[in-house]
N, C-alpha and C positions, 0 to 999 in steps of 0.2 A: 617742451611742445614738441618737438622734431622726432624723440625719443618714443614718445607718447605714439605718434601719429606711426611710426616704423611699428612696433608693438602692435597696431590695429590692424594694419595693411598685413602683416604675418600673420594674422589670427584669420583676417580674410582668406586669406589664401591657403590656410594650412586647413580650410572647411572646404575649400573646393578641389583639394589635393588629396582628404579621404576619401575611400572606397563609395560607392553606393549603395544604398539599405538593399542586401537582399527580396530582392522581391519573393512572395511567397508563390511557391508552383502549386499547379492546377491538379486538385487531389484524384490519384488512382486508385480505386477501391477493388481489393482483392476478396470480400465477402460480400455473399446474399444476405442482409438483415434478417429476410424469411425464414431461412434456414441454416443456423447456425448449429454447429454441434454441440450435443451436452455431455457436458463435463463427468456426468456421474459414471463411478467405477473406478476415473483416473485417477488413482490417489496409489501411489510407491511407495516400496523403502529405499528405492535408490533413483539417483537422480536420472529423469527422465523426459522427452521432449513433449509437450504437450501434459504431461502429467504435473501435480502436487506429491512431493517430496516430500512429506508430513510426519514430524515428530509424534504427532500422536497417530495407532492404530488401529485402534478401534473405537468407535463412535455411539456411544446411548443416548445422544438428543435425537429433537424433533424436526427441529426446523417448522419448515409451513406445512399446513395440515394437510393440505391437500394439492394438486396439480394444476396449478393453469390451464386458460384453454390454450396458450400461446405454446405450447409443450404437446410434439407431435412424435411420438415413438422415440429417437434414436434425435433427434432435432430440435429445436423452439426458435418463436418467429419474436422479433426483439419488436415489429411495428405491432404486435397485435397484445403485449403484454402492457397491463394496468401498472398505476402509482398508487402509493399512500395519497390521499387529499391532503388539501391544505396548507396553509401557510406560513411557518413561523420564523421570525430573524433573530437573531442572534445579537445585541449591544452589545454585550457585555465579552463578547469575543477575543481571546487572547494570543496572537499569535507570534513571535520573533525568530530570524535567522541571524547570525553572526558570526564573523571568526576570528577564532582565539588559538594562537597561534598557529598547529599541526592539527586545529578540531573545527569542527563546524558545529556549535553551540544554538539545538534548536528546544524552543519554550515555547510551551501553550497551555489553553484548560481544555484541549478539545474539541470545541467551538468552533465552528463555520466562520469565516471570516467572508464578510460581502460574499453572503451566502445564504441561501434559505432554507430550510427542513420543512417535512410534512409534519403533519400532527402526531404523538405518540404520544400515549399506549396509541394502537389503531383503533379506530372509534368504532363501534357497533354497526353503526348507519354507515359507514365508510363502505363500498365495493369489496376494497382489499380484505375484508376483515373473512369474508368467506373461504378464503384462501389462505390466508397468514394471520395468526392473530397476537403478533405481537404486542408483549403488554408491557414492554420498558419505556422508562422515559428516559428522553435526553438529561445526561447530568454533565456540569463540567468535567471534567480531569485534569492529574497532573500530567504533564509532559514535559519531562527533563530529557536532552539529550546530549550527548559529546560523541560525535560521531567522528569518524575519518575525515580530514580532510582530503587527502589525497590514500584514498584506499587501495589495496593491495590483491591479486586475488589469490586466494586461498590454497592450502596443497590439495586439500577437498574441499567440494559443495557441501554444503549439510542443509539437513532435513530446517523446513519453516515450522512454527509452533499456532497452534489455534491464537487470535488475535491477532497483535499489531504487529505488522511485519515493516513499516515505513508510515511515514507522514507525509501527505499532499501537501505545496505551499500554502491552501488556504486553510494549514491548519487541522485537519482533519482524520483522523487514523487510517492507513489503510492495513487492511484483512488481505489473511490469501483465499483462496476463492472458494472454500469449503462452507458451509452451514454445519451446526450442531450435529446432522446427521449423515457428515459427510459425504453430503451431493455439492453439483454444481451451485452454490449461494446466487450466483446472477440470474442464474433461469428461475428455483425456484422459490426465493425467496423474492415479497413482495414489498421493494423499496420505494422513497418517495422521485419526484422528480430528477432530484440531484442524484440517483441509485444510492442514496444511503439510507439509513436506519441505526438504531441504537442497540449495542448486545445487552447482556442480563444483567451487567453493573452499571450501563447507562451510558458506554464509551460510543458517539454515533462515529461511524466508519462505513468504508464503502469497500467493494469488494473487486469491483472492473472499475472503467473509465467512466469519469462523471463530470458532463457539460459545466457542471459548477465550479469546478476548477482553472483559472486563467490560466488560456495558451493548452485548453487539451486538445482540441485538434489544431493545435500548429506545426509545423514541420520540425521535427526531432527537439522539441523543445520539453526542456527540463520542468516538470509537474511535481516533482517532489524525489523521497530520498529515503531507500534502503536502511535498516538497520545495519547495515554494513560498511555504510558511505556511501554508497552507489549512487549514481543519479537515477530516477526515472522519468522517462519522455513520455509523450502523448502517443497513438497508433502510427503516425506518418514518417517518414527517414525524411531527409534534409530536398529530398525532390519532389516529396507528396504521395509517395508510394503508399500505400498500406500495407504494416509490414504482419505479416501470419507467424502460424506456430515455424512454417519451415525455412525461415529467415531467422530463426533465432534458437540459442541452444537449450540444453537440458533446463535451463533455471530461466526461460525464457527470458536472456538478454542476449548484446550482443556488443564487438567490439565496434565505433564508428564516431563521426560525428555529432555533437549536440550543440544545441543553442543554452546556452546558464548566462544569465543578468546581461543580456547582448553580444557576447562572444561566442565563438565556438571554439570547440574543443574535444580531440578528440579522447573517448574515454569509454571503457566498460560500461553499461548502463541496459536497466532494465526497460522493458516497451510494454505500456500497457495496451491491449489490443480486444478486439471486439471476439474474438475467439480464447475457449478456456486454454490454460488456465488463468487468461487476464491478466497477471503480473508477475507475482513473482515465484517461481516452480521450486525453488530452492536459492539458498542463498552461496553467491561464489566467492563471499568476501567474509570475514569472520564479525558476526554479528553483534550488537552490544546487547545488554539484556536490556529490554522497556520496562521494565519493574519500576513502578516509582518509590521512591526510597521511603516517602511516607505515606499512610492514607490522612482521611479527615481526621481522626483521632491524634493524630503527631504519633503514633508507633511506626518502630520499623514495619515493616511485613516481612515476615519469616518464610524459608522456604519448606517447604515439604522435608521431614526428617531422613526420608526415603530417600530425598535426591543430595544432603548433604552425605549422607553414611556410603552411598556409592561412589563419591567423589573424595575418602577419607584419605585413601591409598595411591591415589593416582594425581597423575599431573594435572597444570591448571594447562587449559586444552583439550584435553585429551580426549579420545569419545565415551560416551557414558550414555546408561538408559533405567530406567527404573518403572515399577509400577504406583502409579494412584491410589489413596486411599479407597478411589471410587470405582478401582480396577483399569484405567487406561493406562497402556503399557506407553512411555514416552522415550525418546532418544532425544541427547542431544550433546551437548559437549559440557566438561568442567570450568568454572568460571567464580572469578570472585562479583560477590553481589551486597549491591548497598549491606544487607544484611550483617555484614562483618564475617560470610562464610565463606569457604569455595564448594559452590554444590552444581548439579547434575541443570543445564537450563537449555530448555528448548531451542 
């Protein structure tokens, strides 16, 4: 009995010895929501601050059909932008993050956890339809990633693909800042109230900050992970100061203290900002392939033959480039892919 009492007292004293939880700092904003810089034209062929270093160099898509009334020359007004109407919840959403050895295992079906979406395809009676007639349905997607638990900075930054560049902690994919026409997707495309919408294959995704990701406006809170394993945080640093391009490097990241799982650690991380390019401008680490190993019919997805041929005589990890059947010029690195070959992966 005496031993149990001593254990209880020790536990009580240990609570008082723990440092008090850090109080959230008052927010200090550095950008005006009414005059955010438009990112059109800020696509580069090399790492550059405030730009997207894109693997795709030619854009033949369309994106939104018309410019919204919130776009004013070289700026846009976040407070004027409309959102896709409707409320859809996703009770079948699945998402998990586990650790296995030196890997962070991320699995899910691409649907948002504890968050809603708008109604897609955009309905004809929705005011958004006059600007952006997104015809795509939201469909479950298989997400299986094994990211490095302790990622390292690569010898040189690499380009970001069109499509998934990371995953948020609510299970939603993160895309780069570009729409199909190579423009500022956050400004031009009409997303729902969570700042999300589906791609042509049905993958629901964000291009920038979403208020539906828990901790999105917390102080240096980790709210996602890039495909190279480095964390993604919200727009405020540990002191509640809004971060902008001038605080970040060419890949839209920096080394600093972040909050992950209730503890502080110092690491390189990308920052979600209200300023273009919003999230990941290029990869500072070595990204894994985001392509799923199998589609719904159980067959392995094969990479383009041009992507395989260009890496036939190159070592794994070497820079590469190829032209797709529709004429897009892509750059990337030679990597092993689930189809069992080495191919050029953007």
